[in-house]
C-alpha positions in Angstrom: -8.0 -82.3 49.3 -10.4 -79.3 48.7 -13.4 -79.9 46.6 -13.2 -77.5 43.5 -16.3 -79.0 41.7 -18.1 -75.7 42.3 -15.5 -74.2 40.2 -15.1 -77.0 37.6 -18.8 -77.0 37.0 -19.1 -73.2 36.7 -19.2 -71.2 33.5 -16.0 -69.8 32.3 -17.2 -66.2 32.7 -17.5 -67.0 36.6 -13.9 -68.1 36.7 -12.8 -65.0 34.7 -14.6 -63.0 37.3 -12.7 -64.6 40.0 -9.4 -63.9 38.2 -10.4 -60.2 37.9 -11.0 -60.2 41.6 -7.6 -61.7 42.2 -6.0 -59.0 40.0 -7.6 -56.3 42.3 -7.0 -58.1 45.5 -5.3 -61.4 45.8 -6.7 -62.0 49.3 -10.1 -61.9 48.1 -10.0 -65.3 46.6 -9.5 -68.7 48.2 -5.9 -69.4 49.1 -5.6 -72.5 46.8 -7.2 -70.7 44.0 -4.9 -67.8 44.5 -1.9 -70.0 44.2 -3.4 -71.5 41.0 -3.7 -67.9 39.5 -0.3 -67.0 40.7 1.2 -70.1 39.0 0.7 -68.9 35.4 3.6 -67.1 33.8 1.4 -64.1 33.1 0.6 -63.8 36.7 4.1 -64.3 38.3 7.1 -62.1 38.2 10.6 -63.4 38.2 10.8 -63.5 42.0 7.5 -65.3 42.4 5.4 -62.4 43.6 2.0 -62.0 41.9 1.9 -59.1 39.4 -1.5 -57.7 40.1 -3.2 -54.7 38.3 -1.2 -54.8 35.2 -2.8 -54.9 31.8 0.2 -56.9 30.5 -0.8 -59.7 33.0 -4.1 -60.2 31.4 -4.8 -63.9 30.6 -4.2 -65.1 27.0 -7.4 -65.0 24.7 -9.2 -68.3 24.7 -7.7 -69.7 27.9 -9.6 -73.0 28.8 -10.2 -72.2 32.4 -12.1 -75.4 32.9 -9.3 -77.7 31.7 -6.7 -75.6 33.6 -8.5 -76.0 36.8 -8.8 -79.7 36.1 -5.2 -80.1 35.7 -4.6 -77.9 38.8 -6.9 -80.4 40.8 -4.9 -83.2 39.4 -1.7 -81.6 40.8 -3.4 -81.1 44.2 -4.5 -84.7 44.0 -1.1 -86.1 43.6 0.4 -83.8 46.3 -2.3 -84.9 48.7 -2.8 -88.5 47.8 0.1 -89.7 45.6 1.5 -91.6 48.6 -1.4 -94.1 48.2 0.0 -95.1 44.8 3.7 -94.9 45.7 5.9 -98.0 45.1 7.0 -98.2 48.6 6.6 -102.0 49.2 9.7 -103.9 48.0 8.0 -107.4 48.5 4.4 -107.4 47.7 1.7 -105.3 45.8 0.2 -102.5 47.9 -3.5 -102.5 48.8 -5.8 -100.4 46.8 -6.7 -97.6 49.2 -8.9 -95.5 46.8 -6.4 -92.8 45.7 -8.9 -91.7 42.9 -6.0 -90.3 40.9 -7.1 -91.6 37.5 -7.5 -88.9 34.8 -11.2 -89.6 34.6 -11.6 -88.5 38.2 -10.6 -85.1 37.3 -12.6 -84.9 34.1 -9.4 -85.5 31.9 -8.7 -88.3 29.4 -6.1 -89.8 27.2 -7.1 -87.2 24.6 -5.8 -84.4 26.7 -2.3 -85.9 27.3 -0.5 -83.9 24.6 -2.4 -80.7 25.0 -0.5 -77.9 26.5 -1.4 -76.5 29.9 -0.4 -73.3 31.7 -0.8 -75.2 35.0 2.6 -76.6 34.4 4.0 -73.3 35.7 2.8 -74.4 39.2 5.3 -77.3 39.0 8.2 -75.1 37.5 7.7 -76.8 34.2 6.4 -73.9 32.3 3.5 -74.3 29.9 3.7 -78.0 28.9 1.8 -81.1 28.0 -0.4 -83.0 30.5 1.9 -86.1 29.7 4.8 -84.1 31.1 2.9 -82.9 34.0 1.6 -86.3 34.9 5.1 -87.9 34.5 6.5 -85.2 36.8 3.9 -85.8 39.5 4.2 -89.6 39.4 8.0 -89.2 39.7 7.6 -86.7 42.6 4.8 -88.3 44.6 4.2 -91.9 43.6 7.7 -93.4 42.8 9.7 -95.0 45.5 8.6 -92.1 47.9 5.3 -91.0 49.0 4.7 -88.1 51.3 1.8 -87.4 53.7 1.4 -83.8 54.5 -2.0 -82.6 53.4 -3.0 -82.1 57.1 -0.3 -79.5 57.8 -1.7 -76.0 58.2 1.5 -74.1 58.1 1.8 -73.0 54.5 5.6 -72.4 54.9 6.1 -76.1 55.8 3.8 -77.2 52.9 5.8 -75.0 50.4 9.1 -76.2 51.7 8.1 -79.9 51.4 6.6 -79.4 47.9 9.8 -77.8 46.7 11.8 -80.8 48.2 9.6 -83.4 46.5 9.3 -81.5 43.2 12.7 -80.1 42.8 15.3 -81.0 45.5 14.5 -84.8 45.3 15.6 -84.8 41.7 19.2 -83.4 42.3 21.5 -86.3 41.2 23.6 -87.9 43.9 27.3 -87.3 43.8 29.7 -90.2 43.2 31.2 -89.7 46.8 27.7 -90.0 48.3 27.1 -93.2 46.3 30.2 -94.6 47.5 29.2 -93.8 51.1 25.8 -95.3 50.6 27.2 -98.6 49.2 30.0 -98.6 52.1 27.1 -98.4 54.7 25.1 -101.1 53.0 28.2 -103.3 52.9 28.7 -102.8 56.5 25.1 -103.5 57.5 24.9 -106.7 55.4 28.5 -107.8 56.4 27.7 -107.6 60.1 24.5 -109.7 59.8 26.3 -112.3 57.7 29.1 -112.5 60.2 26.8 -112.9 63.2 24.8 -115.4 61.2 27.9 -117.5 60.4 29.4 -117.2 63.9 26.5 -117.3 66.3 24.2 -119.7 64.7 20.6 -119.7 66.3 21.5 -117.0 68.8 19.0 -114.2 69.3 20.2 -111.1 67.6 17.1 -109.6 66.1 18.7 -109.1 62.8 18.3 -106.1 60.5 18.4 -108.3 57.4 15.9 -107.0 55.0 16.1 -103.4 56.4 19.9 -102.9 56.1 19.3 -99.5 54.5 18.6 -98.2 57.9 22.4 -98.0 58.4 22.8 -95.7 55.4 19.8 -93.7 56.5 21.1 -93.1 60.0 24.5 -92.1 58.6 22.8 -89.6 56.3 20.7 -88.2 59.3 23.9 -87.8 61.4 26.0 -86.3 58.6 23.3 -83.8 57.7 22.7 -83.0 61.3 26.3 -82.2 61.9 26.3 -79.9 58.8 23.3 -78.2 60.3 24.7 -77.1 63.8 23.7 -80.3 65.6 26.4 -81.4 68.2 24.7 -84.4 69.7 22.3 -87.0 68.6 20.3 -89.1 71.1 18.8 -92.3 69.6 16.1 -94.6 71.1 15.3 -98.0 69.6 14.1 -101.5 70.3 15.9 -104.7 69.5 15.7 -105.1 65.7 18.9 -103.9 64.2 20.3 -102.6 67.5 23.6 -104.5 67.3 24.1 -103.4 63.7 23.4 -99.8 64.6 26.0 -100.1 67.6 28.5 -101.5 65.2 28.1 -99.4 62.2 26.6 -96.2 63.3 27.9 -95.8 66.9 31.3 -97.2 66.2 31.1 -100.0 69.0 33.9 -102.4 68.1 33.1 -106.0 67.0 35.3 -107.3 69.8 33.0 -105.7 72.4 29.9 -106.9 70.8 31.3 -110.4 70.4 32.4 -110.6 74.0 28.7 -109.9 75.0 27.6 -112.7 72.7 29.9 -115.2 74.2 29.3 -114.2 77.8 32.9 -113.1 78.4 32.2 -109.4 78.9 33.4 -108.3 82.4 30.3 -108.0 84.6 30.7 -105.5 87.5 29.0 -107.6 90.2 28.9 -104.7 92.6 26.7 -102.9 90.1 24.3 -105.5 89.0 23.3 -108.5 86.9 23.6 -106.9 83.4 21.1 -107.2 80.6 20.9 -109.0 77.3 23.1 -107.7 74.4 20.3 -106.2 72.5 19.2 -103.9 75.3 22.5 -102.2 76.2 23.1 -98.4 75.7 26.2 -96.8 74.3 27.9 -93.4 73.8 30.4 -92.4 71.2 32.0 -89.5 69.4 32.2 -90.0 65.7 33.6 -88.3 62.7 30.9 -87.8 59.9 31.4 -88.3 56.1 32.0 -84.6 56.0 34.6 -84.7 58.8 32.5 -83.0 61.5 32.7 -84.4 65.1 29.3 -85.2 66.7 28.4 -86.9 69.9 26.0 -90.1 69.8 24.0 -91.6 72.6 22.0 -94.8 72.3 19.7 -95.1 75.2 19.4 -98.5 77.0 16.0 -99.9 76.7 13.9 -102.9 77.9 11.8 -105.4 75.9 8.8 -103.1 76.4 8.6 -101.6 72.9 8.5 -97.9 72.7 9.0 -97.5 76.5 12.4 -95.8 75.7 10.7 -93.0 73.6 10.0 -90.6 76.4 13.3 -91.4 78.0 15.1 -90.2 75.0 13.3 -86.9 74.7 13.7 -86.2 78.3 17.4 -86.9 78.1 17.5 -84.6 75.0 15.6 -81.8 76.8 18.1 -82.2 79.9 21.2 -82.0 77.7 19.6 -79.0 75.9 19.1 -77.2 79.1 22.5 -77.9 80.7 24.9 -77.9 77.8 23.3 -75.9 75.0 21.4 -73.1 76.8 18.1 -74.6 75.6 19.3 -74.1 71.9 17.4 -77.2 70.6 19.2 -76.9 67.2 22.2 -78.4 68.9 20.7 -81.6 70.0 18.7 -84.0 67.9 16.5 -86.9 69.2 15.9 -89.8 66.9 13.3 -92.6 67.7 13.6 -95.7 65.8 10.4 -97.5 65.7 8.9 -100.9 64.6 5.8 -100.8 62.5 3.6 -102.9 64.8 4.8 -101.1 68.0 4.4 -97.5 66.6 0.9 -98.3 65.6 0.0 -100.3 68.8 1.7 -98.8 71.8 0.0 -95.9 73.6 3.2 -94.3 74.9 3.9 -93.2 71.3 0.8 -91.1 71.3 1.7 -89.7 74.7 5.2 -88.7 73.4 3.8 -87.1 70.3 1.4 -85.0 72.3 4.5 -83.7 74.2 6.3 -82.4 71.0 4.9 -78.8 71.2 4.3 -78.5 75.0 6.4 -76.0 76.8 7.6 -78.4 79.4 8.6 -81.3 77.0 9.7 -79.4 73.9 12.9 -80.7 72.3 12.9 -78.8 69.0 11.5 -81.7 67.0 12.2 -85.4 66.8 13.0 -87.6 63.8 10.9 -90.7 63.9 12.4 -93.5 61.7 10.2 -96.6 61.3 11.8 -99.9 60.3 8.6 -101.2 58.7 9.1 -104.9 58.1 5.3 -105.3 57.7 5.0 -107.9 60.5 4.8 -107.8 64.3 6.2 -111.1 65.7 3.7 -113.3 63.7 1.0 -110.8 63.1 0.4 -109.3 59.8 -0.3 -105.6 59.5 -4.0 -106.2 58.7 -4.4 -107.5 62.3 -2.1 -104.9 63.8 -3.8 -101.6 62.9 -7.1 -100.1 61.7 -5.2 -97.1 60.1 -3.9 -97.0 56.6 -0.4 -96.6 57.9 1.4 -97.6 61.0 2.5 -93.9 61.2 -1.1 -92.4 61.0 -0.8 -90.9 64.6 1.7 -88.3 63.0 -1.2 -86.4 61.5 -2.4 -85.6 65.1 0.7 -83.2 65.5 0.8 -82.3 61.7 4.1 -84.2 61.3 4.9 -85.1 57.7 5.4 -88.7 56.8 7.9 -89.9 54.1 7.0 -93.4 53.1 9.9 -94.9 51.3 10.9 -98.3 49.7 13.7 -99.8 51.7 15.2 -101.3 48.7 15.8 -97.9 47.1 18.9 -96.8 49.0 19.3 -93.5 47.4 15.6 -92.6 47.9 16.0 -93.6 51.6 19.1 -91.4 52.0 17.4 -88.5 50.4 14.4 -88.8 52.8 16.8 -89.0 55.7 18.4 -85.7 54.4 15.2 -84.0 53.9 13.9 -85.1 57.3 16.9 -83.7 59.1 16.8 -80.3 57.2 13.1 -80.0 57.9 13.6 -80.7 61.6 16.4 -78.1 61.8 14.3 -75.6 59.7 11.0 -75.8 61.5 12.0 -77.6 64.8 9.1 -80.0 64.3 8.7 -83.7 64.4 8.8 -85.7 61.0 8.6 -89.4 60.3 10.3 -91.6 57.8 8.4 -94.9 57.2 10.8 -97.1 55.5 9.0 -100.2 54.3 11.3 -103.3 54.1 10.9 -106.8 55.3 12.3 -109.2 57.9 14.6 -111.9 56.6 14.0 -114.3 59.4 11.4 -114.8 62.0 11.0 -112.5 65.1 14.3 -113.9 66.2 16.8 -116.2 64.4 15.4 -119.3 66.1 11.9 -118.7 64.9 10.3 -120.0 61.7 8.1 -117.5 60.1 6.8 -119.8 57.6 4.2 -121.1 60.2 2.2 -118.0 59.8 3.3 -116.2 56.6 4.2 -118.9 54.1 3.4 -116.9 51.0 5.2 -113.8 52.3 8.4 -115.7 53.2 8.4 -117.5 50.0 8.8 -114.1 48.2 11.3 -112.9 50.9 13.5 -116.1 50.3 14.0 -115.2 46.7 14.6 -111.4 47.2 18.1 -109.9 47.0 19.4 -107.9 50.0 19.7 -104.0 49.7 23.4 -104.2 49.0 22.9 -106.6 46.1 20.2 -104.4 44.7 22.1 -101.3 45.0 25.2 -102.8 43.5 23.1 -104.0 40.5 21.6 -100.5 40.3 25.0 -98.9 40.0 26.2 -101.5 37.5 23.2 -100.8 35.2 22.7 -97.1 35.7 26.0 -95.6 36.7 28.6 -93.9 34.6 31.9 -95.9 34.0 33.2 -94.8 37.4 30.2 -95.9 39.1 30.6 -99.4 37.7 34.2 -99.4 38.8 32.9 -98.3 42.2 30.6 -101.2 42.5 33.3 -103.8 41.7 35.8 -102.1 44.1 33.2 -102.0 46.8 32.2 -105.6 46.3 35.9 -106.6 46.7 36.3 -104.5 49.8 33.0 -106.2 51.2 34.4 -109.6 51.0 37.9 -108.6 52.3 36.2 -106.7 55.2 34.1 -109.8 56.0 37.1 -112.0 56.1 38.8 -109.7 58.5 36.0 -109.9 60.8 35.9 -113.6 60.4 39.6 -113.7 61.4 38.7 -111.3 64.4 41.1 -108.5 63.4 41.2 -106.1 66.2 39.4 -102.6 66.1 40.4 -99.6 68.0 37.6 -98.2 70.2 36.9 -94.6 69.1 38.4 -91.8 71.2 35.9 -90.1 73.4 35.7 -86.7 75.2 33.4 -86.7 78.2 30.8 -83.9 78.4 30.4 -81.9 81.6 27.4 -83.9 83.0 29.2 -87.1 82.2 32.2 -86.0 84.1 29.9 -85.3 87.2 28.6 -88.9 86.8 32.1 -90.3 86.6 32.9 -88.3 89.9 30.1 -90.2 91.8 30.4 -93.6 93.1 28.2 -96.7 93.8 26.3 -96.9 97.1 27.2 -99.3 99.8 25.2 -100.6 102.8 27.0 -98.2 105.2 25.9 -95.1 103.3 22.4 -95.7 104.6 23.2 -95.9 108.3 22.9 -92.1 108.7 22.0 -89.4 106.1 24.5 -86.7 105.3 24.1 -83.3 106.8 21.8 -81.2 104.5 21.0 -78.2 106.7 21.4 -74.6 105.6 21.9 -71.5 107.8 19.1 -70.0 109.7 19.6 -66.7 107.9 19.4 -68.4 104.6 16.1 -70.0 105.6 14.6 -66.7 106.6 15.9 -64.9 103.5 14.6 -67.5 101.3 11.2 -67.5 103.3 10.9 -63.8 102.8 11.4 -63.9 99.0 8.9 -66.7 98.8 6.3 -64.4 100.6 6.8 -61.4 98.2 5.5 -60.5 94.7 5.8 -57.5 92.5 3.8 -54.3 93.4 1.8 -54.5 90.2 0.9 -58.1 90.7 -2.6 -58.9 92.3 -2.8 -62.4 93.6 -6.2 -64.0 94.6 -7.4 -62.8 98.1 -7.5 -66.4 99.1 -3.9 -67.1 98.1 -2.7 -63.7 99.7 -4.3 -64.8 103.1 -2.8 -68.1 102.8 0.7 -66.6 102.5 0.0 -64.1 105.3 -0.9 -67.1 107.6 2.5 -68.6 106.8 4.4 -65.5 107.7 2.4 -65.2 111.0 3.2 -68.9 111.8 6.9 -68.2 111.4 6.7 -65.0 113.3 4.6 -66.4 116.3 5.9 -70.0 116.5 9.1 -70.0 114.5 7.5 -72.8 112.4 7.4 -73.6 108.8 4.6 -75.5 107.1 4.8 -78.5 104.7 4.4 -76.6 101.4 6.8 -73.8 102.3 9.3 -76.4 103.5 9.1 -78.1 100.2 9.7 -74.8 98.3 12.6 -73.9 100.6 14.2 -77.2 99.6 13.9 -76.4 95.9 15.1 -72.8 96.3 18.2 -73.8 98.3 19.1 -76.2 95.5 18.4 -73.5 92.8 20.6 -70.9 94.7 23.5 -73.5 94.9 23.5 -73.5 91.0 21.7 -76.8 90.3 18.6 -77.4 88.3 15.3 -78.2 89.9 12.6 -79.6 87.5 9.0 -80.6 88.5 6.3 -81.9 86.4 2.9 -83.6 86.8 -0.8 -82.8 86.6 -1.6 -79.6 88.2 1.8 -79.3 90.0 2.1 -75.5 89.9 -0.9 -75.1 92.2 -0.7 -78.6 93.5 -3.6 -81.0 93.5 -4.5 -80.2 97.0 -4.0 -76.4 96.7 -1.0 -76.4 99.0 2.0 -75.7 96.8 1.1 -72.4 95.0 4.6 -72.4 93.5 3.2 -70.2 90.7 0.7 -67.5 91.5 -1.8 -66.1 89.1 -2.8 -62.5 88.7 -6.6 -62.3 89.2 -7.0 -59.4 86.8 -4.9 -60.6 83.8 -4.1 -64.3 84.7 -0.3 -63.6 84.4 2.0 -66.0 86.2 4.5 -65.3 88.9 6.9 -68.0 89.8 7.7 -67.6 93.5 11.0 -69.6 93.2 12.6 -67.5 90.4 13.6 -64.5 92.6 15.9 -65.5 95.5 19.0 -63.9 94.1 20.1 -62.3 90.8 22.1 -65.3 89.6 20.3 -68.6 90.0 18.6 -71.3 88.0 15.1 -70.8 87.2 12.6 -73.1 88.8 11.4 -75.3 86.0 7.9 -76.5 86.9 5.4 -77.6 84.4 1.8 -78.7 84.6 1.9 -81.8 82.4 -0.4 -83.4 80.0 -2.7 -86.1 81.4 -0.1 -88.9 81.2 1.7 -91.0 83.7 3.7 -93.4 81.5 5.1 -90.8 79.1 5.7 -88.1 81.5 7.4 -90.2 84.1 9.7 -91.6 81.4 10.5 -88.1 80.3 11.5 -87.2 83.7 13.6 -90.3 84.2 15.4 -89.4 80.9 16.0 -85.9 82.2 17.4 -87.2 85.4 19.6 -89.7 83.5 21.3 -86.9 81.5 22.0 -84.6 84.4 23.1 -85.8 88.0 23.1 -82.3 89.4 19.3 -81.8 88.7 16.6 -82.6 91.1 14.0 -84.0 88.9 10.4 -84.6 90.4 7.2 -86.1 89.0 4.2 -85.8 91.2 1.2 -88.0 90.6 -2.3 -86.3 90.9 -3.1 -89.2 93.3 -0.6 -91.9 94.0 -2.9 -94.5 92.9 -2.5 -93.3 89.3 1.1 -94.2 89.2 0.2 -97.7 88.0 -0.4 -96.1 84.6 3.4 -95.7 84.6 4.2 -99.2 85.8 6.3 -100.1 82.7 8.6 -97.2 83.6 8.8 -98.0 87.3 9.5 -101.8 86.8 11.9 -101.5 83.8 13.7 -98.3 84.4 13.5 -97.0 87.9 13.7 -100.2 89.8 16.1 -102.0 87.5 18.0 -99.6 85.4 21.1 -99.5 87.7 21.4 -103.3 87.7 20.7 -103.8 84.1 22.6 -100.9 82.5 24.9 -99.6 85.1 22.9 -96.3 84.9 22.2 -94.5 88.2 19.3 -92.1 88.3 18.0 -89.7 91.0 14.5 -89.1 89.8 11.8 -88.4 92.5 8.4 -89.6 92.5 5.8 -87.9 94.9 2.8 -90.1 95.3 -0.1 -88.7 97.4 -1.1 -91.6 99.6 -3.2 -92.0 102.8 -6.6 -93.5 103.8 -9.3 -90.7 104.2 -12.3 -92.3 103.0 -11.8 -91.1 99.3 -12.5 -94.5 97.8 -10.3 -97.1 96.2 -8.8 -94.9 93.6 -7.7 -92.1 95.9 -6.1 -93.9 98.8 -3.2 -96.0 98.0 0.0 -95.5 95.8 0.4 -99.2 96.1 3.5 -99.1 98.6 3.7 -102.9 98.4 4.6 -103.0 94.8 7.5 -100.6 95.3 8.7 -102.4 98.3 8.5 -105.7 96.4 10.9 -104.2 93.8 13.3 -103.1 96.3 16.6 -105.0 96.6 20.4 -104.3 96.3 20.0 -100.7 97.3 18.2 -99.9 94.0 16.0 -97.1 95.3 14.8 -95.2 98.4 11.3 -95.5 99.6 10.0 -92.9 102.2 6.8 -92.0 103.9 7.5 -88.7 105.6 5.7 -87.0 108.4 7.4 -83.7 109.1 8.0 -80.6 106.9 11.7 -80.5 107.8 12.3 -84.1 107.0 10.7 -83.6 103.5 13.2 -80.7 103.1 16.1 -82.8 104.0 15.0 -85.7 101.7 15.1 -83.5 98.8 18.5 -82.0 99.6 19.8 -85.4 100.3 19.1 -86.5 96.8 21.9 -84.3 95.5 24.1 -84.4 98.6 24.7 -88.1 98.2 27.9 -89.1 96.4 25.6 -91.5 94.3 22.1 -91.3 92.9 19.0 -93.2 93.7 15.4 -92.9 92.6 13.3 -91.6 95.6 9.8 -92.8 96.0 7.9 -90.7 98.5 4.4 -91.5 99.7 3.1 -87.9 100.3 0.3 -86.8 102.5 -3.0 -85.2 101.4 -5.0 -84.0 104.4 -1.8 -83.9 106.5 -0.4 -81.1 104.4 -2.3 -78.8 106.5 -1.9 -80.7 109.8 -0.1 -78.2 112.2 1.7 -81.3 113.7 3.6 -81.8 110.5 4.9 -78.2 110.7 8.6 -77.9 111.8 10.6 -75.4 113.9 13.1 -73.3 112.0 16.0 -74.9 113.9 15.2 -78.2 112.1 16.2 -76.7 108.9 19.3 -75.2 110.0 20.7 -78.3 111.7 21.2 -82.1 110.9 19.8 -83.9 108.0 17.1 -86.5 107.2 15.9 -88.7 109.9 15.2 -92.3 108.8 13.5 -93.2 112.1 11.8 -90.8 114.6 11.6 -92.1 118.2 8.6 -91.2 120.5 9.2 -88.1 122.5 6.0 -88.5 124.5 6.8 -92.0 126.1 9.8 -90.7 128.1 10.5 -93.6 130.3 11.4 -96.6 128.1 11.3 -99.0 131.1 7.4 -98.2 131.3 6.8 -99.1 127.8 4.9 -102.3 127.2 4.0 -101.9 123.7 5.8 -100.3 120.6 3.6 -99.3 117.7 5.9 -99.1 114.6 4.2 -97.1 111.9 4.8 -94.8 109.0 3.2 -91.8 107.4 -0.3 -90.3 108.2 -1.5 -93.0 110.6 1.1 -91.7 113.0 -0.8 -88.6 113.9 -4.0 -90.6 114.6 -2.1 -92.9 116.9 -0.2 -90.1 118.6 -3.5 -88.1 119.2 -5.0 -91.2 120.9 -1.8 -91.8 122.9 -1.8 -88.2 124.2 -5.5 -87.8 124.9 -5.3 -91.1 127.1 -1.8 -90.2 128.3 -0.6 -93.6 127.5 3.1 -93.7 128.6 3.1 -97.3 128.3 2.8 -97.2 124.5 5.6 -95.8 122.4 5.1 -94.9 118.8 8.0 -95.0 116.5 8.0 -93.6 113.0 9.6 -95.2 110.0 10.2 -92.3 107.7 12.3 -94.5 105.4 11.1 -97.9 104.6 13.9 -98.8 102.2 16.8 -99.2 102.6 15.7 -100.4 106.1 17.4 -98.3 108.7 18.6 -101.5 110.4 21.0 -100.1 113.0 18.6 -97.4 114.1 15.8 -99.9 114.6 18.0 -102.4 116.3 18.9 -99.7 118.9 15.3 -98.9 119.5 14.5 -102.6 119.8 17.2 -102.8 122.5 15.9 -99.6 124.2 12.3 -100.9 124.3 13.4 -104.6 125.1 10.5 -105.2 127.5 7.9 -104.1 125.1 5.8 -106.2 122.5 6.2 -104.6 119.0 3.5 -104.3 116.3 3.7 -102.9 112.8 0.5 -100.7 112.3 -0.7 -99.8 108.8 -3.9 -98.4 107.4 -3.5 -100.6 104.3 -5.2 -104.1 104.1 -2.9 -106.9 105.3 -1.9 -107.9 101.8 -0.8 -104.4 100.9 1.3 -101.7 102.4 4.6 -102.5 104.1 3.6 -105.5 106.3 4.8 -108.4 104.1 7.9 -106.6 103.1 8.9 -105.9 106.7 7.9 -109.5 107.7 10.3 -110.9 105.1 13.3 -108.4 105.6 13.1 -107.0 109.3 14.3 -110.3 110.8 16.0 -108.7 113.9 12.7 -107.6 115.4 9.9 -109.8 116.4 6.6 -108.0 115.6 3.0 -108.5 114.9 0.8 -106.7 112.4 -2.2 -104.5 112.9 -4.0 -103.6 109.6 -7.2 -103.8 107.7 -8.3 -107.3 106.6 -6.9 -108.5 103.4 -8.7 -107.1 100.4 -8.9 -107.4 96.7 -9.5 -103.4 96.4 -7.3 -101.0 98.1 -9.9 -99.3 100.1 -13.7 -99.1 100.5 -15.8 -96.6 98.8 -18.1 -95.9 101.7 -16.9 -93.2 104.2 -18.8 -94.8 107.1 -17.2 -98.1 106.6 -13.7 -96.3 106.1 -14.2 -94.6 109.6 -15.2 -97.8 111.2 -12.2 -99.6 109.8 -9.9 -96.9 110.8 -11.4 -96.8 114.3 -10.8 -100.7 114.6 -7.1 -100.2 113.8 -6.7 -97.5 116.5 -8.5 -99.6 119.1 -6.6 -102.8 118.3 -3.3 -100.8 118.6 -4.2 -99.4 122.0 -5.7 -102.6 123.4 -3.8 -104.1 126.4 
């Protein structure tokens, strides 16, 4: 709040002079003071525009400017800090957080209460008493709802929110809407009662204490549908998930109960399934106003908030593919717990995405089910901030703190939040303060740690009972009848559910991307015997190559980049070869021209961490961008490439969500160094590796992880191949370590050519990006497909071969260099370009071919890392030894001389007789 003490302590003549300056030129005075002057009747016309320069608008004689400004400061104080006094906690007294909203703080007293102040005009009350002004402020800003928005710099947003709180919030709720609220409260409470009766002691993470969530979500969806939204994507953790599935998404009780009882049909070819409170769902519902809207609830793991980036990525993909990037048509909702929204760093990462070009979704509604406790931890031990939602201020997102027992206030907040999101395409939070009836789960006794709190909760009525009582006490006669009628219906419905009356599943119309998903199938072992043909014609390769090497006549690239591209042209002209970076861009271009989306993000991906990609050029004179992949043909998809924020967890989650929404999109995340992907380990473990098994959701996201031992130390060498391979089973993902430009080209194209989708983890080279040996002849792009294994072309006589070095990635070229220098025809070097699924038949054929030889797996990584242990466990048909660095706690040495010595020892051991 601004400090106006310099005005309050000034002589009235000084303020009079300020007013005269305002009359001449409103912009000459402080914006807040200008609003103060404009607020008076004599300075405002009927349309709200300041009437300046008019004698008739002179202030009334004897105006007590000092007192008026004190009241004005009181108004600002309540707008800015009224939330600190708001009665938002239904269970216990709020902490005193020093709101300083007493009259004395503003130089006012009880003696001023019945004086008339022109400042009432600022509130739309006209000239009125301080008593009326204070009552209006308390009702607007410190009743059941408190709003935080003082940090917002956009005055339009501020004015809109002020109008909603001071005027819109007071509009009475129609009887039909009251019915709807009570109906949703009935459903929410009834569902929990039923489960508590039927499944005693089973984990369900009940919503009891926070059932108003159901009425709130219903209001969001209804308001959204009335404001052009066609699809809502929801992410949430466990608490209340089953209730949301039943009473918001329309999942039938029968479906939910079958999961409780373990009788749901499990597709054993697809995976093991997951616990009931992690599953996703999609439906098409009719709102209270008879609008049809698509709803999606994302599957999630137990890692709280991990689903957040997946939701926004999914929403972005749907906006791109279905709604022509009209973000008003699709709405992400993230439902948080108070402890998790305060404590989980991924929340911060996702918030930082909200206004970035590559991750923008037109605003997210964040709904916090604030039950004031995390497992057993009270909020005093869970955060340092005043509120669990304090991170919202970082992106200037307003927060509506609301008492969960005041159902009508919660619903109004839901409606305001939805309209705000549609009006400004910005994030907004609703912090619904409620409580948790039971422990963390229904088998847990919360009184061990919070005896006093739970003594209060035990005596507290549920939100349905409180709202029913409110209607009886405050309603008109028809409202009282409504309460009785709904109460009868409540018990009748409950008995029906107890009797297990069948519900009919909601009808559902599949969207275009969903139809594509339905046309795909599950992968089988035989699908990995040999990759599909992914070649394109030579003429297409040359045509696309030519377009990649051009730029507009008025565009001036850096001389260094221009020379780089000229060298690529010479390489193709003289040797008919294509380098690594160009092969990569040709793969993307071929997919774009086939009408599919290619999206790539990561730190510095436009240029590439190792200055190899240069997908987007910069004009050296004006810094203007030129995307080289947007110009292959008139009708093509644009290449969506974005330098990301410095995040792994959030960004990988976003890309996973994007790929989940659209199977016809090649979605790629590149780590700056592969080592940094461990910052995204939650996404890798819970989503990429296990999502298909747990939730029956395929995903084709690609991870590019720069990997290779080049003396750059323990944080710039290893992408932790062993971790990915340890996660591999049941054909859940594909792991590659590719050595040629053409094989990289085919690997990308294979992602969309397969009749199924799998995450691809590729261990990418660094120095080898410019190794001429990795470059491929043009014929390798216009014929065949991905090669899982590459045999040795140097050791031509298999009968002579005494030793086979099986390896992968960068190390191959060091081994091959030694082999050729020494003309070692007795040693064959076989490359595994794909480590999982293991290309068993191809390896078995080579084992037979080199049957007289001794086999060794050779790797750069220490013995306890890399692929050695995985291959020893899974490649049982081949008897082989291992050559590697010694087992180590760190991935690599930080000393270049030690690195060189270790590397030389690996090569020496490999070629020893």
